[in-house]
C-alpha positions in Angstrom: -20.2 60.9 5.6 -18.4 64.2 5.3 -18.5 66.3 2.1 -14.8 65.6 1.5 -15.3 61.8 2.0 -18.3 61.9 -0.4 -16.2 63.7 -3.0 -13.5 61.1 -2.8 -15.9 58.2 -3.2 -16.9 55.4 -1.0 -14.2 53.0 0.5 -15.6 50.1 -1.5 -15.1 52.0 -4.8 -11.6 53.1 -3.8 -10.7 49.5 -3.1 -11.9 48.4 -6.5 -9.0 50.2 -8.2 -5.9 48.0 -8.6 -3.3 50.0 -6.8 -0.3 48.7 -8.8 -1.7 49.2 -12.3 -1.2 52.3 -14.4 -2.5 53.4 -17.8 0.0 52.9 -20.7 2.8 55.4 -20.3 2.7 57.6 -23.4 1.9 61.3 -23.9 1.3 63.1 -27.1 1.8 66.8 -28.0 2.5 68.9 -31.0 5.5 70.9 -32.2 4.0 72.8 -35.2 3.0 70.0 -37.6 5.2 67.4 -35.9 3.5 65.0 -33.5 5.7 64.1 -30.5 4.9 61.0 -28.4 6.8 60.5 -25.2 7.2 56.8 -24.3 8.0 55.8 -20.7 10.3 52.9 -20.0 9.9 52.7 -16.2 12.6 53.7 -13.8 15.7 52.6 -12.0 16.8 53.4 -8.4 20.2 53.9 -6.9 21.5 55.3 -3.6 22.0 59.0 -3.3 25.4 58.3 -1.7 28.0 58.4 -4.4 25.6 59.5 -7.0 26.9 63.1 -7.2 30.7 63.3 -7.2 31.3 66.8 -6.0 28.6 67.5 -3.4 28.3 66.5 0.2 25.7 63.8 0.9 24.0 66.1 3.4 23.4 68.7 0.6 22.2 66.1 -1.8 19.9 64.6 0.7 18.5 68.0 1.5 17.9 68.6 -2.2 16.2 65.2 -2.6 13.9 65.9 0.4 13.0 69.3 -1.0 11.9 67.5 -4.2 9.9 64.9 -2.2 11.8 62.0 -3.7 9.7 58.8 -3.0 12.4 56.7 -1.4 14.6 58.1 1.4 18.3 58.0 0.6 17.6 57.0 -3.0 17.1 58.6 -6.4 14.5 57.3 -8.8 15.6 57.8 -12.4 12.9 57.6 -15.1 13.5 56.9 -18.8 11.5 58.7 -21.5 12.2 58.5 -25.2 10.5 60.4 -28.0 8.7 59.3 -31.1 8.3 61.9 -33.9 5.9 61.7 -36.7 7.5 64.1 -39.1 7.6 64.5 -42.9 5.7 61.3 -43.3 8.2 59.3 -41.3 8.3 57.7 -37.8 11.5 58.8 -36.1 12.7 57.6 -32.6 15.1 59.5 -30.4 16.7 56.8 -28.2 15.1 53.4 -27.5 15.2 52.7 -23.7 16.6 49.7 -21.8 15.2 46.9 -23.9 15.0 43.5 -22.0 18.3 43.9 -20.2 17.5 46.7 -17.7 16.4 46.7 -14.1 13.1 44.8 -13.2 11.4 48.2 -13.0 12.3 49.0 -16.6 11.3 47.2 -19.8 8.0 48.9 -20.2 8.9 50.6 -23.4 7.6 48.2 -26.0 4.3 47.8 -24.3 3.8 51.5 -24.1 5.1 52.0 -27.7 2.5 49.5 -29.0 -0.2 50.9 -26.8 0.5 54.3 -28.4 -0.3 52.7 -31.8 3.2 52.2 -33.2 4.8 49.1 -34.8 8.5 48.5 -34.5 8.6 47.2 -38.1 7.3 50.5 -39.4 9.9 52.7 -37.7 11.9 54.6 -40.4 14.7 56.2 -38.4 16.3 55.8 -35.0 18.4 58.6 -33.7 20.8 57.7 -30.8 21.9 60.6 -28.5 24.8 58.6 -27.0 25.8 55.0 -26.2 25.0 54.5 -22.6 23.0 51.4 -22.1 19.7 52.9 -21.1 19.6 54.7 -24.5 20.7 51.9 -26.9 19.8 48.5 -25.4 16.3 48.7 -26.9 17.9 48.3 -30.3 18.7 44.6 -29.8 17.2 41.9 -27.5 19.2 39.6 -25.3 18.7 36.8 -27.9 20.5 39.0 -30.5 17.5 39.9 -32.6 17.1 43.5 -34.0 14.0 45.3 -32.6 13.6 47.7 -35.6 14.6 45.6 -38.6 13.6 48.1 -41.2 14.9 51.3 -39.6 17.9 53.4 -40.5 20.0 53.9 -37.4 22.0 57.2 -37.0 24.6 57.9 -34.4 26.9 60.8 -33.6 30.3 60.5 -35.3 32.3 61.4 -32.2 30.3 58.8 -30.1 30.9 56.1 -32.6 34.6 56.8 -33.0 35.1 56.7 -29.2 33.2 53.5 -28.4 34.1 51.5 -31.5 37.8 52.1 -31.3 39.5 48.8 -30.4 42.6 50.5 -29.0 40.6 52.7 -26.7 38.6 49.6 -25.5 41.8 47.7 -24.8 43.1 50.6 -22.7 39.9 51.3 -20.8 39.7 50.7 -17.1 38.0 47.5 -15.9 35.0 49.5 -14.8 34.3 50.6 -18.4 34.9 47.2 -20.1 31.2 46.3 -19.6 30.0 49.4 -21.3 32.4 48.9 -24.2 31.2 45.3 -24.5 27.6 46.3 -24.4 28.1 48.8 -27.3 29.7 46.0 -29.3 26.8 43.7 -28.5 24.3 46.2 -29.8 26.1 47.7 -32.8 28.5 45.1 -34.1 25.9 43.0 -36.0 24.8 46.1 -37.9 28.0 48.1 -38.0 28.2 48.4 -41.7 24.7 49.9 -41.9 24.9 52.4 -39.1 24.9 56.0 -40.4 26.8 58.9 -38.7 25.7 62.5 -38.1 27.5 65.6 -36.9 26.3 68.5 -34.8 24.5 71.3 -36.7 23.1 68.9 -39.3 19.5 68.0 -40.0 19.1 64.3 -39.2 15.4 63.9 -40.0 12.7 66.2 -41.3 12.7 69.1 -38.9 15.2 67.6 -36.5 18.7 69.0 -36.1 21.5 67.5 -34.0 23.2 69.8 -31.4 26.6 68.8 -30.0 26.5 68.7 -26.2 29.6 66.8 -25.2 30.7 66.0 -21.7 28.2 63.4 -20.4 29.8 61.2 -23.1 32.3 62.0 -25.8 29.7 62.5 -28.5 26.6 63.3 -26.4 24.0 65.0 -28.6 20.7 66.9 -28.1 18.1 67.5 -30.8 16.2 70.5 -31.8 12.7 69.7 -33.2 11.3 72.6 -35.2 8.2 73.1 -37.3 7.1 76.6 -38.4 7.6 78.9 -35.4 7.4 76.0 -32.9 10.5 74.5 -31.4 11.3 71.7 -28.9 14.8 70.8 -27.7 15.4 67.3 -26.5 18.1 67.7 -23.8 19.0 64.0 -23.6 21.3 63.6 -20.6 22.4 67.2 -20.3 20.9 66.7 -16.8 19.9 63.6 -14.9 17.0 64.1 -12.6 16.2 67.9 -12.9 15.3 68.2 -9.2 19.0 67.7 -8.6 20.8 68.9 -11.7 18.6 71.7 -13.0 18.6 73.3 -9.6 22.3 72.6 -9.1 23.9 72.6 -12.6 27.4 72.5 -11.2 26.9 69.1 -9.6 28.5 66.2 -11.4 26.6 62.9 -11.8 28.5 59.7 -11.5 27.6 59.0 -15.2 29.3 62.1 -16.5 32.3 60.9 -18.4 34.0 64.3 -18.5 32.7 66.1 -15.5 34.1 69.5 -16.2 32.9 69.6 -19.8 29.5 68.2 -18.7 29.0 71.0 -16.2 30.0 73.7 -18.7 27.6 72.2 -21.3 24.8 71.9 -18.7 25.1 75.6 -17.7 25.2 76.7 -21.3 22.3 74.6 -22.4 20.1 75.5 -19.4 20.9 79.2 -19.7 19.9 79.0 -23.4 16.6 77.3 -22.9 15.7 79.5 -20.0 16.6 82.8 -21.8 14.8 81.8 -24.9 11.9 80.2 -23.0 12.2 77.1 -25.1 9.9 74.1 -24.7 12.2 71.4 -23.4 12.2 67.6 -23.1 14.5 65.5 -20.8 15.3 61.9 -20.8 15.4 61.6 -17.0 12.7 64.0 -15.9 9.5 62.7 -14.3 7.0 61.6 -17.0 6.0 63.0 -19.4 9.4 64.7 -19.0 8.6 67.9 -20.8 8.2 71.6 -19.8 10.3 74.7 -19.4 13.4 75.9 -17.5 13.4 79.1 -15.6 16.4 80.9 -14.0 16.3 80.6 -10.2 19.2 82.3 -8.2 22.5 80.7 -9.2 20.7 77.7 -10.7 17.5 77.0 -12.6 14.1 75.2 -12.0 12.2 72.9 -14.1 8.5 73.9 -14.8 6.6 70.8 -16.1 3.9 71.3 -18.7 0.3 71.3 -17.7 -1.1 68.0 -18.8 -3.4 68.4 -21.8 
């Protein structure tokens, strides 16, 4: 047996590892005195064709190949929320797909519990915006609330857009499902949902930052403790291998493409210039690292696992 084969272990030992099983998908790190736990909710896939509105498929395919995307012609979109233990409270930023997502999602609650958390003991849920992969975890298909004791806070602009009956009635057919889903999630608790605005502290050490474009009230969050700071970029970018490197590309999910591009460039330039620790919703798990300037775009530098 060669030295390399010996170092890798015998074939019988290798076969003993279940190939489809992973450890629970959570990852902890500190921001000053705040404990941050990233919770993975699996992934969804969609074709590269049509995913980016303003770039040729050949250019998008080349970018995907350069990033070693696992499925040719497809983009794999991961979902990672944050749990913050701050000021004696348990605070969530977004809640994943719940039990209504793709078969490759729905991992959130198992990972959340494996990380030692109890949904009944969540104090606050902060919602960045109302796209389904960020809100569906609030309410199961049977209508039951997942976090019965939590305060739920949403952006004022996002609420005003999606909960406006007139706007819903005038929305194109392609958006009716999204409007209906927002009502499914929020209507039963509408009277209790709190609203926040950009620039305001929404939880101990957590400040909302307006980042409109991806949706009408899309919000990022700055998490700060002492001299330490983390910015949760939410959906400023989708997969960073495409949209950090090419910030002027427009994802099919961007509701105001021009505003989303301007916001993306502004936010990426800020975190790169200030060398800020950054978290993304759609970056490969654990979805945290740094952004560096790279030519006319940027590059995502993942943290070293610790």
